[in-house]
C-alpha positions as a Markdown table, in Angstrom:
| # | Residue | x | y | z |
|---|---|---|---|---|
| 1 | Unk | -115.0 | -52.7 | -208.5 |
| 2 | Unk | -104.4 | -46.0 | -217.1 |
| 3 | Unk | -104.5 | -43.2 | -214.4 |
| 4 | Unk | -106.6 | -40.2 | -214.0 |
| 5 | Unk | -105.9 | -36.5 | -214.8 |
| 6 | Unk | -106.4 | -34.0 | -212.0 |
| 7 | Unk | -110.2 | -33.5 | -211.5 |
| 8 | Unk | -109.5 | -30.3 | -209.7 |
| 9 | Unk | -108.6 | -28.7 | -213.1 |
| 10 | Unk | -112.0 | -29.9 | -214.4 |
| 11 | Unk | -110.3 | -31.8 | -217.2 |
| 12 | Unk | -111.7 | -34.9 | -218.9 |
| 13 | Unk | -112.1 | -37.9 | -216.7 |
| 14 | Unk | -109.5 | -40.6 | -217.4 |
| 15 | Unk | -111.2 | -43.7 | -218.8 |
| 16 | Unk | -109.4 | -46.0 | -216.3 |
| 17 | Unk | -110.6 | -43.9 | -213.3 |
| 18 | Unk | -114.1 | -44.1 | -214.6 |
| 19 | Unk | -113.9 | -47.9 | -215.0 |
| 20 | Unk | -112.5 | -48.2 | -211.5 |
| 21 | Unk | -115.2 | -46.0 | -210.1 |
| 22 | Unk | -117.9 | -48.0 | -211.9 |
| 23 | Unk | -116.4 | -51.2 | -210.6 |
| 24 | Unk | -116.6 | -49.9 | -207.0 |
| 25 | Unk | -120.1 | -48.6 | -207.6 |
| 26 | Unk | -121.4 | -52.0 | -208.3 |
| 27 | Unk | -122.6 | -52.8 | -204.8 |
| 28 | Unk | -123.4 | -49.3 | -203.7 |
| 29 | Unk | -125.9 | -49.1 | -206.5 |
| 30 | Unk | -127.5 | -52.4 | -205.4 |
| 31 | Unk | -126.2 | -54.3 | -208.5 |
| 32 | Unk | -126.4 | -58.1 | -207.8 |
| 33 | Unk | -123.0 | -58.9 | -209.1 |
| 34 | Unk | -119.4 | -57.6 | -209.1 |
| 35 | Unk | -118.6 | -55.7 | -212.2 |
| 36 | Unk | -115.3 | -55.1 | -213.8 |
| 37 | Unk | -112.2 | -54.3 | -211.7 |
| 38 | Unk | -109.6 | -52.0 | -213.0 |
| 39 | Unk | -106.1 | -52.1 | -211.6 |
| 40 | Unk | -103.4 | -50.2 | -213.4 |
| 41 | Unk | -100.0 | -51.5 | -214.3 |
| 42 | Unk | -98.1 | -48.3 | -214.5 |
| 43 | Unk | -94.7 | -49.9 | -214.7 |
| 44 | Unk | -95.7 | -51.8 | -217.8 |
| 45 | Unk | -97.1 | -48.6 | -219.3 |
| 46 | Unk | -94.0 | -46.7 | -218.6 |
| 47 | Unk | -91.7 | -49.2 | -220.1 |
| 48 | Unk | -93.7 | -49.7 | -223.3 |
| 49 | Unk | -91.6 | -48.4 | -226.2 |
| 50 | Unk | -93.1 | -45.2 | -227.6 |
| 51 | Unk | -93.7 | -44.9 | -231.3 |
| 52 | Unk | -95.5 | -42.3 | -233.3 |
| 53 | Unk | -99.0 | -43.3 | -234.4 |
| 54 | Unk | -101.8 | -41.1 | -235.8 |
| 55 | Unk | -104.8 | -40.6 | -233.7 |
| 56 | Unk | -107.4 | -43.3 | -234.4 |
| 57 | Unk | -104.9 | -45.7 | -235.7 |
| 58 | Unk | -106.2 | -48.5 | -233.5 |
| 59 | Unk | -109.2 | -48.7 | -235.9 |
| 60 | Unk | -106.6 | -50.2 | -238.3 |
| 61 | Unk | -104.9 | -52.3 | -235.7 |
| 62 | Unk | -106.3 | -55.8 | -236.4 |
| 63 | Unk | -104.7 | -57.2 | -233.2 |
| 64 | Unk | -106.4 | -54.7 | -230.9 |
| 65 | Unk | -109.7 | -54.9 | -232.8 |
| 66 | Unk | -109.7 | -58.6 | -232.3 |
| 67 | Unk | -109.4 | -58.2 | -228.5 |
| 68 | Unk | -111.8 | -55.3 | -228.4 |
| 69 | Unk | -114.6 | -57.2 | -230.3 |
| 70 | Unk | -114.2 | -60.2 | -227.9 |
| 71 | Unk | -114.3 | -58.0 | -224.8 |
| 72 | Unk | -117.4 | -56.1 | -226.1 |
| 73 | Unk | -119.3 | -59.3 | -226.5 |
| 74 | Unk | -118.2 | -60.6 | -223.1 |
| 75 | Unk | -119.2 | -57.5 | -221.3 |
| 76 | Unk | -122.6 | -57.5 | -222.9 |
| 77 | Unk | -123.2 | -61.1 | -222.1 |
| 78 | Unk | -122.1 | -60.6 | -218.5 |
| 79 | Unk | -124.9 | -58.0 | -218.1 |
| 80 | Unk | -127.5 | -60.6 | -219.3 |
| 81 | Unk | -126.3 | -63.2 | -216.8 |
| 82 | Unk | -126.3 | -60.7 | -214.0 |
| 83 | Unk | -130.0 | -60.4 | -214.5 |
| 84 | Unk | -130.7 | -64.0 | -215.5 |
| 85 | Unk | -129.0 | -65.7 | -212.5 |
| 86 | Unk | -131.2 | -64.1 | -209.7 |
| 87 | Unk | -134.3 | -64.6 | -211.9 |
| 88 | Unk | -133.5 | -68.3 | -212.3 |
| 89 | Unk | -133.0 | -68.7 | -208.6 |
| 90 | Unk | -136.0 | -66.7 | -207.5 |
| 91 | Unk | -138.6 | -67.6 | -210.1 |
| 92 | Unk | -137.6 | -71.0 | -211.4 |
| 93 | Unk | -136.1 | -72.6 | -208.2 |
| 94 | Unk | -138.2 | -70.6 | -205.7 |
| 95 | Unk | -135.1 | -69.9 | -203.7 |
| 96 | Unk | -135.5 | -68.8 | -200.1 |
| 97 | Unk | -133.9 | -65.8 | -198.6 |
| 98 | Unk | -131.1 | -67.9 | -197.1 |
| 99 | Unk | -130.4 | -69.7 | -200.4 |
| 100 | Unk | -130.2 | -66.4 | -202.3 |
| 101 | Unk | -127.8 | -65.1 | -199.6 |
| 102 | Unk | -125.5 | -68.1 | -200.0 |
| 103 | Unk | -125.7 | -67.7 | -203.8 |
| 104 | Unk | -124.7 | -64.0 | -203.6 |
| 105 | Unk | -121.9 | -64.9 | -201.1 |
| 106 | Unk | -120.6 | -67.4 | -203.5 |
| 107 | Unk | -120.4 | -64.8 | -206.3 |
| 108 | Unk | -118.2 | -62.6 | -204.1 |
| 109 | Unk | -116.2 | -65.1 | -202.1 |
| 110 | Unk | -113.3 | -65.1 | -204.4 |
| 111 | Unk | -112.5 | -61.4 | -203.7 |
| 112 | Unk | -112.1 | -62.3 | -200.0 |
| 113 | Unk | -110.2 | -65.6 | -200.5 |
| 114 | Unk | -107.9 | -64.9 | -203.4 |
| 115 | Unk | -108.3 | -61.1 | -203.9 |
| 116 | Unk | -105.0 | -60.1 | -202.3 |
| 117 | Unk | -102.6 | -62.8 | -203.7 |
| 118 | Unk | -104.2 | -62.8 | -207.1 |
| 119 | Unk | -102.5 | -59.6 | -208.2 |
| 120 | Unk | -99.0 | -60.7 | -207.0 |
| 121 | Unk | -99.5 | -64.1 | -208.7 |
| 122 | Unk | -100.6 | -62.6 | -212.0 |
| 123 | Unk | -97.7 | -60.3 | -212.1 |
| 124 | Unk | -95.6 | -63.4 | -212.5 |
| 125 | Unk | -97.6 | -64.9 | -215.3 |
| 126 | Unk | -98.6 | -64.1 | -218.9 |
| 127 | Unk | -101.8 | -62.1 | -218.5 |
| 128 | Unk | -103.3 | -63.0 | -221.9 |
| 129 | Unk | -102.8 | -66.7 | -221.0 |
| 130 | Unk | -104.5 | -66.2 | -217.7 |
| 131 | Unk | -107.5 | -64.5 | -219.4 |
| 132 | Unk | -107.8 | -67.4 | -221.9 |
| 133 | Unk | -108.0 | -70.0 | -219.1 |
| 134 | Unk | -110.4 | -67.8 | -217.1 |
| 135 | Unk | -112.8 | -67.4 | -220.1 |
| 136 | Unk | -112.8 | -71.2 | -220.7 |
| 137 | Unk | -113.6 | -71.8 | -217.0 |
| 138 | Unk | -116.4 | -69.3 | -217.0 |
| 139 | Unk | -118.0 | -70.6 | -220.2 |
| 140 | Unk | -117.8 | -74.2 | -219.1 |
| 141 | Unk | -119.1 | -73.5 | -215.6 |
| 142 | Unk | -122.0 | -71.3 | -216.8 |
| 143 | Unk | -123.0 | -73.8 | -219.5 |
| 144 | Unk | -123.8 | -76.5 | -216.9 |
| 145 | Unk | -126.8 | -74.5 | -215.7 |
| 146 | Unk | -129.0 | -74.9 | -218.9 |
| 147 | Unk | -127.8 | -78.5 | -219.2 |
| 148 | Unk | -128.9 | -79.3 | -215.7 |
| 149 | Unk | -132.2 | -77.4 | -216.3 |
| 150 | Unk | -132.9 | -79.4 | -219.5 |
| 151 | Unk | -132.2 | -82.6 | -217.5 |
| 152 | Unk | -134.7 | -81.5 | -214.9 |
| 153 | Unk | -132.2 | -81.8 | -212.0 |
| 154 | Unk | -131.0 | -78.2 | -211.4 |
| 155 | Unk | -130.9 | -77.3 | -207.7 |
| 156 | Unk | -129.7 | -74.2 | -205.9 |
| 157 | Unk | -126.5 | -75.9 | -204.8 |
| 158 | Unk | -125.5 | -76.3 | -208.4 |
| 159 | Unk | -125.9 | -72.6 | -208.9 |
| 160 | Unk | -123.8 | -71.9 | -205.8 |
| 161 | Unk | -121.0 | -74.1 | -207.0 |
| 162 | Unk | -121.1 | -72.4 | -210.5 |
| 163 | Unk | -121.0 | -69.0 | -208.8 |
| 164 | Unk | -117.9 | -70.0 | -206.8 |
| 165 | Unk | -116.1 | -71.2 | -209.9 |
| 166 | Unk | -117.0 | -68.1 | -211.9 |
| 167 | Unk | -116.0 | -65.8 | -209.1 |
| 168 | Unk | -112.5 | -67.2 | -208.9 |
| 169 | Unk | -112.1 | -67.1 | -212.7 |
| 170 | Unk | -113.5 | -63.5 | -212.8 |
| 171 | Unk | -111.0 | -62.3 | -210.2 |
| 172 | Unk | -108.1 | -63.7 | -212.3 |
| 173 | Unk | -109.6 | -62.4 | -215.6 |
| 174 | Unk | -110.2 | -58.9 | -214.3 |
| 175 | Unk | -106.9 | -58.5 | -212.6 |
| 176 | Unk | -105.1 | -59.6 | -215.8 |
| 177 | Unk | -107.4 | -57.5 | -218.0 |
| 178 | Unk | -106.5 | -54.4 | -216.0 |
| 179 | Unk | -102.9 | -54.5 | -217.2 |
| 180 | Unk | -102.8 | -56.1 | -220.6 |
| 181 | Unk | -103.3 | -53.0 | -222.8 |
| 182 | Unk | -99.7 | -51.7 | -222.5 |
| 183 | Unk | -98.5 | -55.0 | -223.9 |
| 184 | Unk | -100.8 | -54.7 | -226.9 |
| 185 | Unk | -100.4 | -51.2 | -228.2 |
| 186 | Unk | -97.8 | -48.4 | -228.3 |
| 187 | Unk | -97.3 | -46.2 | -225.3 |
| 188 | Unk | -99.0 | -43.2 | -227.0 |
| 189 | Unk | -102.0 | -45.4 | -227.9 |
| 190 | Unk | -102.8 | -46.6 | -224.4 |
| 191 | Unk | -105.3 | -43.8 | -223.6 |
| 192 | Unk | -107.0 | -44.3 | -227.0 |
| 193 | Unk | -107.2 | -48.1 | -226.3 |
| 194 | Unk | -108.6 | -47.6 | -222.8 |
| 195 | Unk | -111.2 | -45.1 | -224.2 |
| 196 | Unk | -112.4 | -47.7 | -226.8 |
| 197 | Unk | -112.6 | -50.5 | -224.2 |
| 198 | Unk | -114.4 | -48.4 | -221.7 |
| 199 | Unk | -116.9 | -47.0 | -224.2 |
| 200 | Unk | -118.1 | -50.5 | -224.9 |
| 201 | Unk | -118.4 | -51.1 | -221.2 |
| 202 | Unk | -120.6 | -48.0 | -220.8 |
| 203 | Unk | -122.8 | -49.2 | -223.7 |
| 204 | Unk | -123.0 | -52.7 | -222.3 |
| 205 | Unk | -124.1 | -51.2 | -218.9 |
| 206 | Unk | -126.8 | -49.1 | -220.7 |
| 207 | Unk | -128.2 | -51.7 | -223.1 |
| 208 | Unk | -127.3 | -55.1 | -221.5 |
| 209 | Unk | -129.9 | -55.1 | -218.6 |
| 210 | Unk | -132.7 | -53.9 | -220.9 |
| 211 | Unk | -131.9 | -56.5 | -223.5 |
| 212 | Unk | -131.5 | -59.1 | -220.8 |
| 213 | Unk | -134.9 | -58.3 | -219.4 |
| 214 | Unk | -136.4 | -58.6 | -222.9 |
| 215 | Unk | -134.7 | -61.9 | -223.6 |
| 216 | Unk | -136.0 | -63.3 | -220.3 |
| 217 | Unk | -139.4 | -62.3 | -221.4 |
| 218 | Unk | -139.3 | -64.4 | -224.5 |
| 219 | Unk | -136.8 | -67.1 | -223.4 |
| 220 | Unk | -136.4 | -69.2 | -220.3 |
| 221 | Unk | -133.6 | -67.9 | -218.0 |
| 222 | Unk | -131.4 | -70.9 | -218.8 |
| 223 | Unk | -131.5 | -70.2 | -222.5 |
| 224 | Unk | -130.6 | -66.6 | -221.8 |
| 225 | Unk | -127.6 | -67.8 | -219.9 |
| 226 | Unk | -126.5 | -69.7 | -223.0 |
| 227 | Unk | -126.1 | -66.3 | -224.7 |
| 228 | Unk | -123.5 | -65.3 | -222.1 |
| 229 | Unk | -121.7 | -68.7 | -222.6 |
| 230 | Unk | -121.4 | -67.8 | -226.3 |
| 231 | Unk | -120.0 | -64.4 | -225.5 |
| 232 | Unk | -117.4 | -65.9 | -223.2 |
| 233 | Unk | -116.4 | -68.3 | -225.9 |
| 234 | Unk | -116.1 | -65.4 | -228.3 |
| 235 | Unk | -113.8 | -63.7 | -225.9 |
| 236 | Unk | -111.8 | -66.9 | -225.6 |
| 237 | Unk | -111.3 | -67.2 | -229.4 |
| 238 | Unk | -110.5 | -63.5 | -229.7 |
| 239 | Unk | -107.7 | -63.8 | -227.1 |
| 240 | Unk | -106.3 | -66.9 | -228.9 |
| 241 | Unk | -105.9 | -64.7 | -232.0 |
| 242 | Unk | -104.5 | -61.7 | -230.1 |
| 243 | Unk | -100.8 | -61.2 | -229.9 |
| 244 | Unk | -99.0 | -59.4 | -227.1 |
| 245 | Unk | -95.4 | -58.4 | -226.3 |
| 246 | Unk | -95.5 | -58.8 | -222.6 |
| 247 | Unk | -92.1 | -59.4 | -220.9 |
| 248 | Unk | -92.3 | -61.4 | -217.7 |
| 249 | Unk | -90.5 | -60.1 | -214.6 |
| 250 | Unk | -87.3 | -61.9 | -213.9 |
| 251 | Unk | -87.6 | -64.4 | -211.0 |
| 252 | Unk | -84.9 | -62.6 | -209.0 |
| 253 | Unk | -87.2 | -59.5 | -209.0 |
| 254 | Unk | -89.9 | -61.3 | -207.1 |
| 255 | Unk | -90.2 | -60.5 | -203.4 |
| 256 | Unk | -91.9 | -62.8 | -201.0 |
| 257 | Unk | -95.6 | -62.8 | -201.5 |
| 258 | Unk | -96.4 | -61.8 | -197.9 |
| 259 | Unk | -94.0 | -58.9 | -198.1 |
| 260 | Unk | -95.5 | -57.5 | -201.3 |
| 261 | Unk | -99.1 | -57.8 | -200.0 |
| 262 | Unk | -98.1 | -56.2 | -196.7 |
| 263 | Unk | -96.5 | -53.3 | -198.4 |
| 264 | Unk | -99.8 | -52.5 | -200.2 |
| 265 | Unk | -101.8 | -52.8 | -197.0 |
| 266 | Unk | -99.5 | -50.5 | -195.1 |
| 267 | Unk | -99.7 | -47.9 | -197.7 |
| 268 | Unk | -103.5 | -47.8 | -197.7 |
| 269 | Unk | -104.0 | -47.8 | -194.0 |
| 270 | Unk | -101.0 | -45.5 | -193.3 |
| 271 | Unk | -102.7 | -42.6 | -195.0 |
| 272 | Unk | -105.4 | -41.1 | -192.7 |
| 273 | Unk | -107.6 | -39.7 | -195.5 |
| 274 | Unk | -107.4 | -42.8 | -197.5 |
| 275 | Unk | -108.2 | -44.9 | -194.4 |
| 276 | Unk | -111.4 | -42.9 | -193.8 |
| 277 | Unk | -112.4 | -43.4 | -197.5 |
| 278 | Unk | -111.8 | -47.1 | -197.3 |
| 279 | Unk | -113.8 | -47.4 | -194.1 |
| 280 | Unk | -116.8 | -45.5 | -195.6 |
| 281 | Unk | -116.7 | -47.5 | -198.8 |
| 282 | Unk | -116.2 | -50.9 | -197.0 |
| 283 | Unk | -119.1 | -50.2 | -194.6 |
| 284 | Unk | -121.4 | -49.0 | -197.4 |
| 285 | Unk | -120.6 | -52.1 | -199.4 |
| 286 | Unk | -121.3 | -54.3 | -196.4 |
| 287 | Unk | -124.8 | -53.0 | -195.9 |
| 288 | Unk | -125.3 | -52.4 | -199.6 |
| 289 | Unk | -124.7 | -56.0 | -200.3 |
| 290 | Unk | -127.4 | -56.9 | -197.8 |
| 291 | Unk | -129.9 | -54.9 | -199.9 |
| 292 | Unk | -128.5 | -56.2 | -203.2 |
| 293 | Unk | -128.8 | -59.8 | -202.1 |
| 294 | Unk | -132.5 | -59.5 | -201.2 |
| 295 | Unk | -133.3 | -57.1 | -204.1 |
| 296 | Unk | -134.4 | -59.9 | -206.6 |
| 297 | Unk | -136.7 | -61.4 | -204.0 |
| 298 | Unk | -138.1 | -58.0 | -203.1 |
| 299 | Unk | -138.6 | -56.8 | -206.7 |
| 300 | Unk | -139.6 | -60.0 | -208.4 |
| 301 | Unk | -141.6 | -61.8 | -205.7 |
| 302 | Unk | -142.9 | -59.2 | -203.3 |
| 303 | Unk | -143.4 | -56.2 | -205.7 |
| 304 | Unk | -144.3 | -58.4 | -208.7 |
| 305 | Unk | -142.0 | -56.7 | -211.2 |
| 306 | Unk | -141.4 | -58.6 | -214.4 |
| 307 | Unk | -137.9 | -59.5 | -215.5 |
| 308 | Unk | -138.2 | -56.8 | -218.3 |
| 309 | Unk | -139.1 | -54.1 | -215.7 |
| 310 | Unk | -136.2 | -55.3 | -213.5 |
| 311 | Unk | -133.8 | -55.0 | -216.4 |
| 312 | Unk | -135.0 | -51.5 | -217.2 |
| 313 | Unk | -134.3 | -50.4 | -213.6 |
| 314 | Unk | -130.7 | -51.4 | -214.1 |
| 315 | Unk | -130.5 | -49.5 | -217.4 |
| 316 | Unk | -131.8 | -46.4 | -215.6 |
| 317 | Unk | -129.1 | -47.0 | -213.0 |
| 318 | Unk | -126.5 | -47.0 | -215.7 |
| 319 | Unk | -127.8 | -43.8 | -217.1 |
| 320 | Unk | -127.5 | -42.2 | -213.7 |
| 321 | Unk | -123.9 | -43.4 | -213.4 |
| 322 | Unk | -123.0 | -42.1 | -216.9 |
| 323 | Unk | -124.5 | -38.7 | -216.1 |
| 324 | Unk | -122.8 | -38.7 | -212.7 |
| 325 | Unk | -119.5 | -39.3 | -214.5 |
| 326 | Unk | -120.1 | -36.5 | -216.9 |
| 327 | Unk | -121.1 | -34.0 | -214.2 |
| 328 | Unk | -118.3 | -34.9 | -211.7 |
| 329 | Unk | -115.7 | -32.4 | -213.1 |
| 330 | Unk | -118.1 | -29.5 | -212.9 |
| 331 | Unk | -119.4 | -30.4 | -209.4 |
| 332 | Unk | -115.8 | -30.9 | -208.1 |
| 333 | Unk | -114.8 | -27.5 | -209.6 |
| 334 | Unk | -117.7 | -25.8 | -207.9 |
| 335 | Unk | -117.6 | -27.3 | -204.4 |
| 336 | Unk | -114.0 | -28.6 | -204.2 |
| 337 | Unk | -112.5 | -32.1 | -204.5 |
| 338 | Unk | -112.3 | -32.7 | -200.7 |
| 339 | Unk | -115.9 | -31.6 | -199.9 |
| 340 | Unk | -117.3 | -33.6 | -202.8 |
| 341 | Unk | -116.4 | -36.8 | -200.9 |
| 342 | Unk | -118.6 | -36.2 | -197.8 |
| 343 | Unk | -121.4 | -34.6 | -199.8 |
| 344 | Unk | -121.7 | -37.5 | -202.2 |
| 345 | Unk | -121.4 | -40.0 | -199.3 |
| 346 | Unk | -124.3 | -38.4 | -197.5 |
| 347 | Unk | -126.4 | -38.5 | -200.7 |
| 348 | Unk | -125.8 | -42.1 | -201.6 |
| 349 | Unk | -126.3 | -43.1 | -197.9 |
| 350 | Unk | -129.8 | -41.6 | -197.9 |
| 351 | Unk | -131.2 | -43.2 | -201.1 |
| 352 | Unk | -131.3 | -46.8 | -199.7 |
| 353 | Unk | -134.3 | -45.7 | -197.6 |
| 354 | Unk | -136.3 | -45.7 | -200.8 |
| 355 | Unk | -136.4 | -49.6 | -200.8 |
| 356 | Unk | -138.3 | -50.1 | -197.5 |
| 357 | Unk | -140.5 | -47.1 | -198.3 |
| 358 | Unk | -141.5 | -48.6 | -201.7 |
| 359 | Unk | -143.1 | -51.5 | -199.9 |
| 360 | Unk | -145.7 | -49.0 | -198.5 |
| 361 | Unk | -146.7 | -47.9 | -202.0 |
| 362 | Unk | -146.3 | -51.0 | -204.2 |
| 363 | Unk | -148.4 | -49.4 | -207.0 |
| 364 | Unk | -145.5 | -46.9 | -207.6 |
| 365 | Unk | -142.8 | -49.5 | -207.1 |
| 366 | Unk | -141.4 | -49.4 | -210.7 |
| 367 | Unk | -140.9 | -45.6 | -211.0 |
| 368 | Unk | -139.7 | -45.2 | -207.4 |
| 369 | Unk | -137.2 | -48.0 | -207.8 |
| 370 | Unk | -135.9 | -46.4 | -211.0 |
| 371 | Unk | -135.5 | -43.0 | -209.3 |
| 372 | Unk | -133.7 | -44.6 | -206.4 |
| 373 | Unk | -131.3 | -46.5 | -208.7 |
| 374 | Unk | -130.7 | -43.3 | -210.8 |
| 375 | Unk | -129.9 | -41.1 | -207.8 |
| 376 | Unk | -127.7 | -43.7 | -206.1 |
| 377 | Unk | -125.7 | -44.3 | -209.3 |
| 378 | Unk | -125.2 | -40.6 | -209.9 |
| 379 | Unk | -123.9 | -39.9 | -206.4 |
| 380 | Unk | -121.8 | -43.0 | -206.1 |
| 381 | Unk | -120.0 | -42.2 | -209.4 |
| 382 | Unk | -119.3 | -38.7 | -208.0 |
| 383 | Unk | -117.9 | -40.2 | -204.9 |
| 384 | Unk | -115.9 | -42.9 | -206.5 |
| 385 | Unk | -114.4 | -40.9 | -209.3 |
| 386 | Unk | -113.2 | -38.3 | -206.8 |
| 387 | Unk | -111.7 | -40.8 | -204.3 |
| 388 | Unk | -110.2 | -43.0 | -207.0 |
| 389 | Unk | -108.5 | -40.0 | -208.5 |
| 390 | Unk | -107.1 | -39.0 | -205.1 |
| 391 | Unk | -105.7 | -42.4 | -204.2 |
| 392 | Unk | -104.2 | -43.0 | -207.7 |
| 393 | Unk | -102.6 | -39.6 | -207.7 |
| 394 | Unk | -100.9 | -40.0 | -204.3 |
| 395 | Unk | -99.7 | -43.6 | -204.8 |
| 396 | Unk | -96.3 | -44.3 | -206.3 |
| 397 | Unk | -96.5 | -46.2 | -209.6 |
| 398 | Unk | -94.8 | -49.3 | -208.2 |
| 399 | Unk | -97.6 | -49.6 | -205.5 |
| 400 | Unk | -100.6 | -48.9 | -207.6 |
| 401 | Unk | -101.5 | -52.5 | -208.3 |
| 402 | Unk | -101.1 | -53.5 | -204.7 |
| 403 | Unk | -102.9 | -50.4 | -203.4 |
| 404 | Unk | -105.9 | -51.2 | -205.6 |
| 405 | Unk | -105.8 | -54.8 | -204.6 |
| 406 | Unk | -105.7 | -53.9 | -201.0 |
| 407 | Unk | -108.6 | -51.5 | -201.2 |
| 408 | Unk | -110.6 | -54.1 | -203.3 |
| 409 | Unk | -109.9 | -56.8 | -200.7 |
| 410 | Unk | -111.3 | -54.7 | -197.9 |
| 411 | Unk | -114.3 | -53.0 | -199.7 |
| 412 | Unk | -115.3 | -56.1 | -201.7 |
| 413 | Unk | -114.1 | -58.7 | -199.2 |
| 414 | Unk | -116.9 | -57.8 | -196.9 |
| 415 | Unk | -119.5 | -58.7 | -199.5 |
| 416 | Unk | -119.7 | -62.5 | -199.1 |
| 417 | Unk | -120.0 | -62.0 | -195.3 |
| 418 | Unk | -122.9 | -59.6 | -195.7 |
| 419 | Unk | -124.6 | -61.7 | -198.3 |
| 420 | Unk | -124.8 | -64.6 | -195.8 |
| 421 | Unk | -126.0 | -62.2 | -193.2 |
| 422 | Unk | -128.7 | -61.0 | -195.6 |
| 423 | Unk | -129.9 | -64.5 | -196.1 |
| 424 | Unk | -130.0 | -65.2 | -192.4 |
| 425 | Unk | -131.8 | -61.9 | -191.6 |
| 426 | Unk | -134.3 | -62.3 | -194.5 |
| 427 | Unk | -135.2 | -65.7 | -193.2 |
| 428 | Unk | -135.5 | -64.6 | -189.6 |
| 429 | Unk | -137.3 | -61.2 | -189.8 |
| 430 | Unk | -138.3 | -60.9 | -193.4 |
| 431 | Unk | -137.1 | -59.0 | -196.5 |
| 432 | Unk | -138.5 | -55.5 | -195.8 |
| 433 | Unk | -137.2 | -55.3 | -192.2 |
| 434 | Unk | -133.8 | -56.5 | -193.4 |
| 435 | Unk | -133.8 | -53.8 | -196.1 |
| 436 | Unk | -134.5 | -51.2 | -193.4 |
| 437 | Unk | -131.5 | -52.4 | -191.4 |
| 438 | Unk | -129.4 | -52.2 | -194.5 |
| 439 | Unk | -130.5 | -48.6 | -195.1 |
| 440 | Unk | -129.7 | -47.6 | -191.5 |
| 441 | Unk | -126.2 | -49.2 | -191.9 |
| 442 | Unk | -125.5 | -47.3 | -195.1 |
| 443 | Unk | -126.4 | -44.1 | -193.4 |
| 444 | Unk | -123.9 | -44.9 | -190.7 |
| 445 | Unk | -121.2 | -45.6 | -193.4 |
| 446 | Unk | -120.9 | -42.0 | -194.4 |
| 447 | Unk | -119.8 | -40.9 | -190.9 |
| 448 | Unk | -116.2 | -41.8 | -191.5 |
| 449 | Unk | -115.8 | -39.1 | -194.1 |
| 450 | Unk | -118.4 | -36.7 | -192.8 |
| 451 | Unk | -116.8 | -36.5 | -189.3 |
| 452 | Unk | -113.3 | -35.7 | -190.6 |
| 453 | Unk | -111.0 | -33.2 | -192.1 |
| 454 | Unk | -112.6 | -33.1 | -195.6 |
| 455 | Unk | -114.8 | -30.1 | -194.8 |
| 456 | Unk | -111.8 | -28.0 | -193.8 |
| 457 | Unk | -110.1 | -28.5 | -197.2 |
| 458 | Unk | -111.1 | -27.6 | -200.7 |
| 459 | Unk | -108.6 | -29.7 | -202.5 |
| 460 | Unk | -107.1 | -33.0 | -201.4 |
| 461 | Unk | -103.3 | -33.4 | -200.9 |
| 462 | Unk | -101.2 | -34.1 | -204.0 |
| 463 | Unk | -98.7 | -36.8 | -204.5 |
| 464 | Unk | -95.7 | -34.8 | -203.2 |
| 465 | Unk | -97.3 | -34.0 | -199.9 |
| 466 | Unk | -98.3 | -37.6 | -199.3 |
| 467 | Unk | -95.2 | -39.4 | -200.5 |
| 468 | Unk | -93.0 | -37.7 | -198.0 |
| 469 | Unk | -94.6 | -39.2 | -195.0 |
| 470 | Unk | -96.2 | -42.4 | -196.2 |
| 471 | Unk | -94.1 | -44.1 | -198.9 |
| 472 | Unk | -92.8 | -47.4 | -197.6 |
| 473 | Unk | -89.2 | -48.2 | -197.9 |
| 474 | Unk | -88.0 | -50.7 | -200.5 |
């Protein structure tokens, strides 16, 4: 897978909502890896001491600029690795469908294993320190791949182990990164800081895959991976030179971990509208991960796309997502916030049928794949921005982190399970039949919001209506 303004008023989309939406769109758009996760720390933002500052003053804030430069390089490098890892597995190691499934499951396993407690743990630690350690772990783990390749001993199980280590480190890095801004800048600079951070994320999503494909065309995949190692080290150094003013919660304020986790889960599943949204998103992610897992084998091996063409497809996907984000306020204003959810769900549930259909016309594989990725990203961003705005608007600030962690646990926790299923089905019945099953499953996913109360409403309930019935005690 920093709060939103009301989309119903067709105002500008809050940068944090856009980032959260892009994070949750990562699987629905058949991306092979989990992108950034954004989880707000509203309490920290609320308690940060306000101070007047001219607009654009962060350009002169050396502390923030240090962090920003490191994060920009890290995000760009992650895009390269997202492309290089499957290319290395499929083309260099000739990985089977099952091996690719296990590799994909390893990338996502951390969200299922430590996704829920990670937020509560990190709330008790210095977030910048957690990010420093996570960057060091990611760089060290990823650097082993080119070393093993140069020694001529790289095997798929090495890549699976590296994916597991990087997955855990990424969970801790992302959850910490979600809440660090209020401890770096003044309260009235938080929106500006988020805007700058998210603008680099958008640019990385647009340029990274294309550049990654070009690099893979002139360099071996392991050497391209070394570029990402360098960007993680740059982020590590930037964080060392960054200073924050985070105040840790007093130990007496900590509730039992199980209690805090349970409170977030009860909030999510106690709201009937939010429950339907989570079921649609989780089901779509489950079947979308099946397609995403086998996509490298389908595109690179069966369709014969080059790594450069594969990277361009991801860039087209990012363009679709960006345009979807820009168009969302106007679409929501025209059809209504509530109806935008089932309409967008129907749209992104139909586009997966492009993949098995492309196998019938392989000569048109590249343009059809680009069209499919564009349409899916556009409609997924419409869906995610709308539902993320709704759930952030109705959730009390003290529950926002746990609400997002609970949703992420469900909708991303299914991913390692479906990745393993993708490997098994691909081995048993083949890649294209498995993609057909995934497409049918994604069509089923939209039913939770299509058969429901969304059509009878134009706007979704606001915070006041929901808090009365659903806010947990405590």
